[in-house]
N, C-alpha and C positions, 0 to 999 in steps of 0.2 A: 818250703816243702813242695815236692813235685805233685802235680795234680793227679789224683787217683782215678784210674779208669778201669772198671771191672769188666771182664769178659770171660765167657765160658763156651764150651762146645756141647754142653748138656742141654738139649733143646726140647725133649719130649715130656716136659712138665705140663700139667693141666692148669688152665686159668678159668676162673669163674667170676660172675658178676654178682655182687651182693649190695644190699641197701646201704647207703651212707646215712648214718643217723646224726641227729642234732644232739647237743649236750644234754637235752632233756629226754633223749631216748626215742624221739619221734623220727619217722622217715623224712629225709630232706628233699626227696624228689630226685636226687642224684644217685649214681651207682659207683661202687668201687670195683676195679678189676684187681684180683689178687690170685697168687699162686695157691693151689690147694695143698701142695706138699709142705710148705713152710710158712704159709700165711702172709708172705711179703706182699704189701700193697704196691701195685704197679701204676695205677692212674685213676682218674675220675672220668666219668662219662654219664650219659643219660640212659634211660631204659629203652631208648630206641636204637642203641648201638648194637651192631651185630658182631659178636665175638667169634673169631676163627682161631682155633688152636693150631699149634705148629705141626704136630705130627701128621694129622690128616692133610694139611696143606702140602707138606713134603711128599706124602704118598701120591697125592693128586698131581703134583708137578712132575714127578718122575714117570707117572703113567702117561702124561701129556708128551713128555720128551720121547718116550718109547713109541707112541702113536704117530709122532711127527717124523720118526725115523732117524733121530739123532741120539748119540750115546755120549754121556759125559765121561771125561777121562780123569777128572779130579773133582772131589766134592769136599766142602768144608761147611760146618755149621758154626754160626757165630751168634752168641747171645750176649747182649750188653745191657747196661743200666740205662735208664731213661731220664725223665725230667728230674726225678729224685736221684741223687748220686748213689744211694744204697739200694735202689730198686732193681737188682739184677734179674733180668727176665723181661724187662719192659719192651725191649726191641729184639727182633730176630731177623737174621739173614741166612739163607742157604745159598752158598756160593758154588756155582757149577762152572767148570771149565770144559770147553769142547774144542780140544786141540785139533781134531780132525775136521772141524768146521772152520776153515781159515781163508784168509785172503792175503794177497800180496799188496803192500802199500808201495806205490811208486815214489821212491826217494831219490835225491840227487847227491851224487858224490863227485865233486869237482866238475869234470866235463862229461860225465856219463850218468846214465840212469841205473839204479840198483833197486833191489826189492827187499822189503822187510816184512816177514810173514807174521800175521796176527791171527791168533785163535779167538774164538768167541767165548765170552763170559756172560752168563746170565745169573743175576742175583734175585732170588725170591725174597721179598721184603714183607715183614709183618710187624705190628706193634700192638701193645695193650695199653698205651698211654696216649694214643692218637698222634704220636710224633713221626710215624712213618705210615705212608699209604700202603695198602695191600697192593703190591705192584711187582713187575719185573723191572729191574734196572739193568741196562745194557752196558757191558764193559768189554775190554779186550785183554788178552794176555799175549805178551810178546814172546814168541817161541824161542828166540835166540838166548833169552835169559830169564824167562818166566816172570818178567815184571808185570804187575797188574796195572792196567791203564784205563783212564776214564774215556768217555765219549761225550760229545755235546748233544747226543740224542736225549729227548725227554723220556722220563720213566713211563712205562706202559702200564696204566692203571688196570688192575684186574676187576675193580668195581668202582663205580663213581662215588659211592659213599657207603660207609658201614651202616647196615640196618638189620633189624631182627629177621628180615626175610632173606638174608644172604644164603645162597645155595652154593656150596663149595664146588659142586659138579659143573656149575655154570661159570665159574671164575677162571680157574687155570685150565684152559682148553687147548686142544691141538691147534686151533686157529690162532690163539694168542701166542703160542710158541712160533708158529710160522710167521706171524707178523713181526715178532722180535728178530727172527732170522733175516727178514727183509730189511729191517732197520740196521742190522749189522753190516749188510752189504753196502749201505750208503754211508756208514760211519767213517770209512777210510778216507773220504774226500778231505776231511778236516786235517788229517795228518799229512796228506800230500801237500796241502797248502802251507803247513808249517815247514815242511822240508824244502820248499822252494824259496823260502825267505832266508837268504844268507845273512850272516852277521860276522863281525870280527870276533876273535877270541875274547878280547877285553870287553867288547860290548856284551857278551854273554855274562861276564862277571858283573858288569854294571846292572844288567837286568835283574840278576839275583839280589844285588844290594837294594835295588828299588823295590822289589817284591817284599824283601824283609822289612823295609821302611814302611810299607803299606800293611804290615802285619799279616801277609799271606802265609808266611812261615817264620819261625824263630831265627835268631842269629846263629844258633847252633846248627840248625838245619841248613841255613845258607852256607855255612862253612863245609858241611858234609857234601852238599850238592856241588859246590865249587871244586872240591877235591876230585870228584868224578869227572867234572867238566874239564879240569886241567889235565887229567890222565885217564882218558876213556878206556874202559875195560874191554870193549868189543870193537872190532875193526869197523863195524857198521856205524859206529858213533864218532868217528874221527873227523867227519865233516863239521863245519861250523855253521849251523843253521838252527832255527827255532825248534825243529823236530828233535835234534840231538840234545838240545838244552832240556827239552821236556823229558827225554829219555834219561838224562842224568838225574832229573828230579824223581822220576818213578823208580829208578834203580835205588836211590838213597832211601826213599820211603818204603819200598818193598823189603829191603835188607835190614833197615834199622827201626822202623816204626810199625809197620802193618801187623807184625806177628803179635804184638802185645797191645797195640792201640789202633785197631783197624779203622775205626771211625775218624780218628784224627788224620790218618794217612789218606783215607778216601776223600775227606773234605779238603785237605791241602792239595791233593792232586787235581781235584776239580777246579779249585780256584786258580791254580797255576795254568791249567789248560785254558780256562776262560780268558785270562790275561794275555797269554801268548796268541790265542786265536784272534782276539781283537787287534793285537799288534800286527799280525800277519795280513789282516785285511784293511788296515787303516794306517797309512804312512805317518800321520801325525801322532797316533798312539805309539807307534814303534819308535819314532824319534824321541818321544818323551821317556820311553822305557829304557832306551839304551844310553841316555844321558848320564854322565858320571856325576855322582853326588859330590858336593863340595867337601874338601878336606877340612876337618875341624881345626880351627886356629889359623888357617891360611889367610893371608892378607892379599887382597886383589891389587894388581899393579895399576897405577894410574897412567 
């Protein structure tokens, strides 16, 4: 049976903290976080935990965007389950695309330089089971095909830790948005590095096979990515380099996974980028990653 992953776009539910009781009916010293609309228990925490509900967080984020002088072009709310499979509402993301805030990535096409334009994506993250930090996650959106892409930049914490003294007005500030924009300007260097690492077509297929062997993604996903790598949809992706291999990955994930399983898509894309970035900067890692896997049942010649 396929693994169930629940997600929704209904984000403005309220969450409260209540005492977790022992079987004898005494306070345990721990707290439960639960939805007030349907009573779903989302997680456990202590009474020192500072709870931030989604709706005021979104309102504050959008005010900060406005004060920073940037306007989102697309917005999506994503609510998912958490540590408990049936705890819908434990994690929340507000995904904002800023296509007008963009940069050109210097990529290489045979003997000439070309550009690939990236828009900025900011993801406001929150959780009620302590599985996500209250933070901005920086991403990119490829404007030629609207693929969602990862960056290697670390998440920008909006608070160092949850506490009862959390003041939402001091969390999602204009300064935090400006800092995220500066991070976006620096994020393109990683993709340029990938684009300058040329590979043979069959080496790209070998990389996909090795990543599947490492359980970075499933065999079914490998087949889907390989299909795009073999027949690029976009003219910009016909070069054979690590950047275009990553583009084949994000195109497959965006078109086939992200709509119903965003977290799986997000995690897979991050792992692929980590592996390709390490290979681009380390020849020994690249040599290992492009090595063909042995054919099952083949006998080596003496």
